[in-house]
C-alpha positions in Angstrom: 32.6 188.9 122.4 33.3 185.2 122.7 29.7 184.4 123.5 28.4 186.4 120.6 30.9 184.6 118.2 29.7 181.3 119.4 26.1 182.3 119.1 26.8 183.4 115.4 28.6 180.2 114.8 25.4 178.0 115.9 22.9 180.0 113.9 25.0 180.5 110.7 26.3 177.8 108.3 28.6 180.3 106.6 32.0 180.7 108.0 32.2 184.2 106.3 29.5 185.4 108.5 31.1 184.8 111.7 34.8 184.5 111.4 36.8 187.5 112.2 39.1 188.5 109.2 42.8 188.6 109.7 43.8 192.3 109.0 46.7 194.6 109.4 46.4 196.2 112.9 49.3 198.7 112.5 48.0 202.0 111.4 51.5 203.1 110.5 52.4 200.2 108.2 52.3 200.9 104.5 51.6 197.8 102.3 52.7 199.4 99.1 50.5 200.4 96.3 50.1 199.3 92.7 51.5 202.5 91.5 54.6 202.2 93.8 55.1 198.6 92.7 54.8 199.6 89.1 57.3 202.3 89.5 60.0 199.7 90.7 59.3 197.2 87.8 61.2 196.8 84.5 59.6 198.3 81.4 57.4 195.8 79.7 58.7 194.0 76.6 57.1 191.9 73.8 56.4 188.4 75.1 59.1 185.9 74.0 59.9 182.5 75.2 63.2 180.7 75.1 63.0 176.8 75.9 65.8 175.7 78.1 64.7 171.9 78.4 61.7 169.6 77.8 59.1 169.7 75.1 55.6 170.8 74.4 52.9 169.0 76.2 54.7 168.7 79.6 52.5 168.5 82.7 54.5 170.8 84.8 56.0 174.0 83.6 59.0 175.8 85.2 58.9 179.4 84.0 62.0 181.5 84.8 62.8 185.2 84.6 64.8 185.9 81.4 68.6 185.0 82.1 68.1 183.6 85.6 68.8 179.9 84.6 72.3 180.8 83.6 73.1 182.1 87.2 72.1 178.7 88.8 74.8 176.4 90.1 75.7 174.0 87.3 73.5 170.8 87.3 71.0 172.3 89.8 68.3 172.9 87.4 68.6 169.4 85.9 68.4 168.0 89.4 65.2 169.8 90.1 63.5 168.7 86.8 64.7 165.1 87.4 63.2 165.2 91.1 59.9 166.5 89.6 59.9 163.9 86.9 60.6 161.2 89.5 57.3 162.2 91.2 55.4 161.4 88.0 55.2 164.8 86.2 56.8 165.5 82.9 58.5 168.9 82.8 59.5 171.9 80.4 61.7 174.7 81.4 61.4 178.0 79.8 62.6 181.7 80.2 60.1 184.4 79.4 60.6 188.3 78.9 59.1 190.6 81.5 55.7 191.3 79.6 52.1 192.2 80.5 50.5 189.6 82.7 47.8 189.0 80.1 50.4 187.8 77.8 51.7 185.4 80.2 48.3 184.2 81.0 47.6 183.6 77.3 50.7 181.5 77.1 49.5 179.3 80.2 46.1 179.0 78.4 48.0 177.5 75.4 50.0 175.1 77.5 46.9 174.0 79.4 45.4 173.1 76.1 48.6 170.8 75.6 48.1 169.0 78.9 50.0 171.3 81.4 48.6 170.8 85.0 50.6 173.2 86.9 53.4 175.7 86.8 56.0 177.6 89.1 57.1 181.2 88.3 60.6 181.7 89.3 62.1 185.2 89.5 60.5 188.6 88.9 57.8 187.7 86.6 54.6 189.7 85.6 51.9 190.1 88.2 48.3 190.9 88.0 46.7 193.4 90.5 43.1 193.7 91.6 41.2 196.6 93.1 38.5 194.8 95.2 35.7 196.6 97.2 35.0 195.5 100.8 32.5 192.6 101.0 30.5 194.7 103.4 29.1 197.4 101.0 28.3 199.9 103.7 32.1 200.5 104.5 32.6 201.9 100.9 36.3 200.8 101.0 38.5 198.2 99.5 42.1 196.9 98.9 44.5 196.7 96.0 46.7 193.7 95.8 48.6 191.2 93.6 46.5 188.2 92.5 48.2 185.0 91.3 44.8 183.3 91.1 44.7 185.2 87.8 47.1 182.7 86.4 45.2 179.6 87.8 41.7 180.7 86.6 42.0 180.5 82.7 38.6 180.9 81.3 36.7 183.5 83.5 36.4 187.2 82.7 38.7 189.7 84.5 38.0 193.2 83.6 39.4 196.7 84.5 36.4 198.8 84.2 37.0 201.5 86.7 39.4 203.9 88.0 39.6 203.2 91.6 37.0 201.0 93.1 33.6 200.6 91.3 31.7 202.3 94.1 33.6 205.5 93.3 31.8 205.6 89.9 34.9 206.6 87.6 34.6 204.4 84.6 38.0 203.9 82.8 41.1 201.7 83.2 43.9 202.0 85.9 45.7 198.7 85.4 44.0 196.7 88.2 41.2 194.3 87.7 37.9 195.2 89.5 35.2 193.3 87.7 34.9 189.4 87.7 32.5 187.0 85.9 32.0 183.8 84.1 33.5 180.6 85.2 35.9 181.5 88.1 37.1 177.9 89.0 40.7 177.0 88.5 42.1 175.0 85.7 45.7 174.6 86.8 47.8 175.3 89.9 50.6 178.0 90.1 53.3 178.6 92.7 55.8 181.5 92.8 59.4 181.7 93.9 60.6 185.4 93.9 63.9 186.1 95.3 65.1 189.5 94.0 63.5 191.4 96.8 65.1 189.3 99.6 68.5 190.8 99.4 68.7 191.8 103.0 68.8 188.0 103.7 71.7 187.1 101.2 72.4 187.1 97.5 69.1 186.4 95.8 70.7 183.8 93.4 72.3 182.0 96.3 68.9 182.0 98.1 67.4 180.2 95.2 70.3 177.7 94.8 70.2 176.8 98.5 66.4 176.6 98.3 66.8 174.0 95.4 69.5 172.1 97.2 67.3 171.9 100.3 64.3 170.8 98.1 66.3 167.9 96.7 67.6 166.8 100.0 64.0 166.8 101.6 62.7 164.7 98.6 65.4 162.1 99.3 65.6 162.1 103.1 62.3 163.5 104.4 62.3 164.4 108.2 62.9 162.2 111.2 59.8 160.8 113.0 57.7 161.5 114.9 56.3 164.2 112.5 54.4 166.9 114.5 52.6 170.1 113.2 51.6 173.1 115.2 48.2 174.9 115.1 48.9 178.2 116.8 45.7 180.2 117.2 45.7 183.7 118.5 42.8 185.1 120.6 40.4 186.2 117.9 40.0 182.7 116.5 40.2 180.7 119.7 36.5 179.4 119.5 37.1 177.6 116.2 40.7 176.4 117.1 39.7 172.8 117.5 38.2 172.6 114.1 41.4 174.0 112.6 43.5 171.4 114.3 41.1 168.6 113.2 41.7 169.6 109.5 45.4 169.6 109.9 45.3 166.3 111.6 44.2 164.6 108.3 47.8 165.2 107.1 49.5 165.2 110.5 47.7 163.2 113.1 50.1 164.5 115.8 49.2 168.3 115.5 49.7 170.3 118.7 47.0 172.9 119.3 48.1 176.1 121.2 45.0 178.4 121.6 44.8 179.6 125.2 44.8 183.4 125.2 47.4 183.3 128.0 49.8 181.2 125.8 49.8 182.7 122.4 52.2 185.6 122.4 55.1 186.7 120.3 57.8 185.7 122.9 56.5 182.0 123.1 56.1 182.0 119.2 59.7 183.1 118.4 61.5 181.5 121.3 59.6 178.1 122.0 57.5 177.3 118.7 59.7 178.3 115.7 62.8 176.5 116.9 60.8 173.3 117.9 60.7 170.1 115.7 57.5 170.9 113.9 57.3 170.1 110.2 54.3 172.2 109.5 53.2 175.5 111.3 49.9 177.3 110.9 49.9 180.5 112.8 46.4 182.3 113.1 47.2 186.0 113.9 46.6 189.5 112.8 49.5 190.5 110.5 50.8 192.5 107.7 53.5 191.6 105.0 56.3 192.2 107.6 55.0 191.1 111.0 52.6 189.1 113.2 50.6 191.3 115.7 49.8 188.9 118.7 47.4 189.9 121.3 48.9 191.1 123.6 52.3 191.0 121.9 55.1 191.4 121.3 55.1 191.7 117.5 57.1 189.0 115.5 58.9 190.8 112.6 60.3 189.2 109.3 63.9 189.8 110.4 63.3 187.7 113.6 62.5 184.5 111.5 65.8 183.4 110.2 67.7 184.0 113.6 65.1 181.9 115.3 66.2 178.8 113.4 62.8 177.4 112.4 62.7 173.7 111.6 59.3 173.6 109.7 59.1 172.7 106.1 55.7 174.1 105.3 53.5 177.0 106.5 49.8 177.9 106.1 49.8 181.6 107.0 46.4 182.7 108.3 47.9 186.1 108.6 46.9 189.1 106.6 49.2 190.0 103.7 51.9 187.8 105.0 52.5 186.4 101.4 52.3 189.7 99.7 55.4 188.8 97.5 55.7 192.3 95.9 56.7 193.6 99.3 60.4 193.5 100.1 61.1 190.8 102.7 57.4 189.5 103.0 57.2 187.0 105.7 55.8 184.2 103.5 58.9 184.4 101.2 61.1 184.5 104.2 59.5 181.5 105.9 59.7 179.3 102.8 62.8 180.5 100.9 65.3 182.0 103.5 65.0 179.8 106.6 67.3 176.9 106.8 64.5 174.3 106.3 61.5 176.0 104.7 60.0 174.7 101.5 56.6 176.3 101.0 53.9 178.5 102.2 50.4 179.4 101.4 48.8 182.7 102.5 47.3 185.9 101.3 48.6 189.1 99.7 45.9 191.0 101.4 43.5 190.8 104.4 42.0 187.4 104.7 43.5 183.9 104.4 42.4 180.3 103.9 39.0 179.2 105.2 37.3 175.8 105.0 40.5 173.7 105.4 39.4 170.2 104.8 39.4 170.4 101.0 43.2 171.3 101.3 44.3 169.0 104.0 42.4 165.9 102.8 44.2 165.7 99.4 47.5 166.4 101.0 46.9 163.5 103.3 46.3 161.3 100.3 49.6 162.3 98.7 48.7 165.1 96.5 51.3 167.8 95.9 50.9 171.2 97.4 49.8 172.7 94.1 47.2 169.9 93.5 45.7 170.4 97.0 45.7 174.1 96.7 43.8 173.8 93.3 41.4 171.4 94.9 40.8 173.8 97.7 40.1 176.5 95.1 37.7 174.3 93.1 35.8 173.8 96.4 35.7 177.6 97.1 34.8 178.6 93.5 32.2 175.9 93.1 28.9 177.8 92.1 30.8 181.1 91.6 32.6 183.4 94.0 30.6 185.3 96.6 31.6 188.8 97.7 32.8 187.3 101.0 34.9 184.6 99.2 36.5 187.1 96.9 37.3 189.4 99.9 38.7 186.5 102.0 40.5 184.6 99.2 41.3 186.4 96.0 44.8 187.3 97.3 45.7 183.7 98.2 49.2 182.6 96.7 51.4 179.6 97.0 55.0 180.5 97.6 57.6 177.7 96.9 57.7 174.6 94.7 54.1 173.4 94.2 55.1 170.0 93.0 56.3 169.0 96.6 54.2 166.3 98.3 54.2 166.8 102.0 52.9 163.3 102.8 55.4 161.5 100.3 57.5 160.0 103.0 54.6 159.5 105.4 52.8 157.3 102.8 56.0 155.7 101.6 55.6 157.1 98.0 58.6 155.9 96.3 60.3 158.3 93.7 59.6 156.9 90.1 56.4 155.2 90.8 54.1 155.8 87.8 51.2 158.0 88.8 48.6 155.5 87.3 49.3 153.1 90.3 48.2 155.6 92.9 44.9 155.1 94.6 42.1 157.5 93.4 38.3 157.8 93.3 35.8 159.2 90.8 32.3 160.3 91.5 29.4 159.7 89.1 27.3 162.7 88.7 29.1 165.7 90.4 27.2 167.8 91.1 24.8 165.2 92.3 21.2 165.0 93.8 20.0 162.3 96.1 22.9 160.0 95.8 26.3 159.6 94.4 28.2 156.4 93.2 31.8 156.4 94.4 34.3 154.3 92.2 37.8 153.2 93.6 40.7 152.9 91.2 43.6 151.0 92.5 41.7 149.0 95.0 38.4 146.9 95.5 37.4 147.1 99.1 37.1 149.9 101.4 34.9 152.2 103.6 33.3 155.4 102.1 33.1 158.4 104.3 31.4 161.7 103.4 32.2 164.8 105.5 30.6 168.3 105.5 32.7 171.5 105.5 33.1 171.5 109.2 34.6 168.0 109.3 31.4 166.3 110.6 30.8 162.8 109.3 27.6 162.9 107.4 27.2 159.6 105.5 29.0 156.4 105.1 29.0 153.4 102.8 31.1 150.2 101.9 32.7 149.4 98.6 31.7 146.3 96.8 33.6 145.4 93.7 35.3 148.8 93.9 32.0 150.8 93.7 29.5 152.1 96.3 26.3 154.2 96.0 25.6 156.3 99.0 22.2 157.8 99.9 22.5 161.6 100.4 18.8 162.5 100.6 19.0 163.4 104.2 21.8 165.9 103.5 21.5 169.5 102.9 22.8 170.9 99.6 26.3 172.2 99.6 30.0 171.0 99.4 31.3 167.8 100.9 34.5 165.7 100.9 34.3 162.0 100.0 37.1 159.9 101.5 37.7 156.2 100.9 39.9 154.2 103.2 41.1 151.0 102.0 44.0 148.4 102.6 45.8 150.2 99.8 45.6 153.6 101.3 43.1 156.5 101.2 41.9 158.9 98.5 39.4 161.8 98.6 37.5 164.1 96.2 35.2 167.1 96.5 31.5 166.6 96.1 28.8 169.1 95.4 25.3 168.3 96.5 22.3 170.2 94.8 18.5 170.0 95.4 
C-alpha cells in the first residue's frame, strides 16, 4: 500500500487523487442526521437584530444568540471587544433571533457591503446543512452535514433542488443544499462558538466566560518560549508527513513530527502528547465527532481530553467530523472551548479535512488572524471554482473559537494598538497572471521575493528594487502559488494564480 501511495504521488499533481480521506471508521457511531438536529432546535422566528454596542460599518461583527450577552460576567464583553479593537478591528455587537439561515446570510451580505470583514457566531445560532454526493460517482452515496462556509461565501448560488441526494432523482426540497454554482470564493471569514451542547463539561455560560477570560489572558501574556508545535500523523498519511510538518514550520519553526507507525497510538497521544508544552497540535487520524481512531489504537474519546490537561492553544484537526459542532460534545469544541488552555480549532463537520496547508500557515506566520488565514486558504481552494473532490474534502470545514486571534502576535512582537496600516503587506499586479508578476511591498523597500508551489517547493525568486520586483514565471506550470517577501521589516505573503 505504501509503495502504491508513493507511486500515485509521483504521477499525480492533485492531492485529492492520492491522499486517503479521513473518515469515521466506527460502524456503530451515529453522527446525527439533519432531521434529528432539526427536531432538537427552537422554532424559527422572524429575523430581528438588537444592537448591544458599536455602530454600522464595523470590520468585525460579534453575533450573539438572543439574550446570551445578559448572562456574561459584567465587563467581560467590553473586555473582549476592546481586545479585538486593540488588534486593529472596529467592532459591533448584536443579538439576533433564531431564524432561518438564509436570513442570517442576508444580514451578513448587508454588513459586508458596509465594510465588515469577519464575524463570530456565539451561542446556538442558525445552521445551514448540505446533502453532498460522494466525489466518486460510482459509489452513489453521500453525506449530510452542517456547513458554515455558507456564511463566508456571499455571492454564489446554493440551491435545495432535490429530496435526498441528486443521484436519487427525486426533485423537491428537503431543507438541505445540494446544488452549488456561480462564484464560490469567500468574501468574509466566520468563526463559531457554540456552548449549549457542552453541558457535561460544565455550565455552558461559565464555559463561555472562562474561554473569554483565557482569550484575554493569552492576548496580554502569550506563552513562554520556546514555542513548539506537534504534527502527529497516523499511519495512513505517514508518506506525506514531512510536507505537513514543513507547512506548520512557517508558523512554528520548532514543529515536532511524530509519524512512525510504531509511535502513533492513543496511549502515546493522550499520556505524552496532549499534556506536553505544545502551543499548536495537528493530529492526522481517522475520527468521528467524538473520537480519534488510531491505528492500532486505543481510541481517544472526547471525555478524555479535559482530564489529559492539554497545554495547546490551537488545533488543526485533520480528523473526520471532529468539528461537527451540532453534535453534543464534539471534540473540536472540547479542544478549543473546554480545555484549560484552548483558544481555537479548524476542522471538518464531515469526512475530510484541510489539504494544501501552505496558504493557511504562511499568512498566519506573517501575523494574520485565524479568520484571515482561514479565508486566504479558502480563496486558494475556491480559485477557479470547486471541483467535486474539493467539495467532498472541504465543504464541511469550520473554524471553532475566536477568529480574530493572531497566533503569531507574540512571536512577531505585534503590539496591541498598532494601527493596521503600519503592517507589512504585498500586492500583486495582475492576479491571475500570465508570464510574469510584479510584486509591490508596502511598509518596506528592500527584500527577497520567493514563490512556492502548493507542495512547498521554491519555484522562482526575485529581489525588490524600490519596493517592487517583476518575477519571470514563464517556466512555471499554470496553477496556484504562494508569494512570500522577506525584508528587514518582517515577512508578508499572498496567494497567486498563474494561467496559460
